[in-house]
N, C-alpha and C positions, 0 to 999 in steps of 0.2 A: 339649362343643360347641366348635367352632372359631369364635373370636370374629371371624374375618375373613370368615366367610360372608356372601354377599349377603343382605340382609333381617334379619339379626340385629342386635340393639341392641349398640352397642359398649361395651366397658367404659370407665369414666370414667378419665381420666389424672389422675394424682396427683403427677406429678413437675414441679418448677418449670423454667421456661425459664432458660437461661443468660443472664446479664447483666440481664435485666429482672425476673426473679423471678415472672413470669406463670405461673400454672398453667393451661395450655390445656385445661381440662376442659369438660364440657357447660355448666356455669353460664357460664363466661367466653365461650364461643363463642356463646351466647345466640340460638339459633334460626338461625344461619348455616350453611350447608354449609361443611364443612371437608376439606382435602386434607392427609393425614398422609403425609409422604414419608420413608421409612426408607432410610437409607444410611449408608455408612462414611465415613471420612476421606478416602480415596483417589478416591472417586467423587462428591465433592461438587459438582463442575462440572455433572454431569449433573442432580442434584438443583436446582442454581441455574437451569439451563436450563428445567426444567419449571416452577419458580415463576415464571420470567420470562414464559413462554408464558401461564400462568394470569393473571399481572398485566397483561399486555398487553391482555387481554379484559375482565377483572374488576378495573379499576383501584382501586376503592376497597375497603379491608379491612373495611368494613361488609357487604359482599355475600359474600365468601368469605374464609375463614381458611386460610392455609397454616401448616403446623407441620413444621420438619425434625426428625426423630428420628434422631440419630447414634449408631450402634453403636460404642461405644468399648471394647467387652469385651476386644479384643485387646491393649489397652494395660495394663500393670501398674499398681497403685496408685502406685508410685514415680514414674510418668510423668504424674500427674494435673495437675501445675503446667503442664507443657509442653502438655498437651492443652488445658486451659483457656486458655492463651495462644493456641493455634491457634483455639479457638472465638471469642475476643475478636476476632481478626484477621478472621474469617469474618463476624462481626457488622459490624465496622467497614467491611469491603468492601461488604457489602450495603447498609449505610446510605449510603455514598457513591453507590451506584447508584440510590437512590431519588430521584424528582423532589422538589423542594424542599417541596411541599405535603403530602407524606406522612410520617407519624410513624413512625420506626423501630420504637418500641415496639409498634405495632399491626401492622405489616407483617413484622417480623422476629422469628419465634418459632423458637429453636433449643433443643432439649431434648437433653442428653447423657445417653445410656443407657449408663452405665459398666458394668453387669453383663451387658448384653445381654437381660436378662429382660424388659424392656418390648417390644423388638422380637420376641422369641420368643412372647410372650403374645398377640401380634397375628397369629401364624401366619407370620412371615416369617423366612426363614434366608438366609445367604449375602449380606446387605445390603452387606458390604464389597466385593463383586464386582458384584451386581446391585441397582440402586435399585428399591425396591418402593414401592407406593403403596395407600393405602385412601381412598375418598372417602365421606364421611358426608354424610347429608342433614341437614336442619334438625331432625329428631327424633333425631338421633344414631344412626341406622341405617345400617350399612355398605351402600352402594349399589353399590360395585364394589371390585375389588381387582385390581391389575396388577402385572406384574413386567416389567422391561426385556425387550425393546427397544420395546414398543408403549405406553410411558407417555403421550406427548403426546396422541395421538389418542384413547385410551381415557379419560383424565382429562377432556378437553375435551368429549367425547361425554356422559359422565355429568353434568358440570356443566351442559352445555346442556339435559339432560333436567330438571335442578332448578331452573333459573334462566332467566328470559327473557333474551334477548340484550340486552346493554346498548346 
């Protein structure tokens, strides 16, 4: 079964987020819709743009969870220290962009996918070139899956179906 098919129950995430140690699994998400954004290091700005669009409408992390899953499989093990440093910089950059009342640990969830297996298990490929996204409902079912360039509209349309407008 393709785990990214609309209507299917999504597999639980078992990887801890960079810096925070949060495991953004079904229990942590706790009945909130989740937007899982799969991307690579070189297209992180597109992923950040999508998160900003979501956060402009759903400002509170208690309503929607966003999770960056960064495919880092193109980097050899010997470069992990450098890659972790890049992830630290990305986290810090995002924390600076948050309004003062928002907790970075609730709003910034970055999962490094060092083997690429997590990304592939969700049925996404080429995320170093094209940002891909899965929107999960409160019951952890895949409601939509989208690949660039139509991310913004598709994600917001799905979230609009799941949540009342704030």
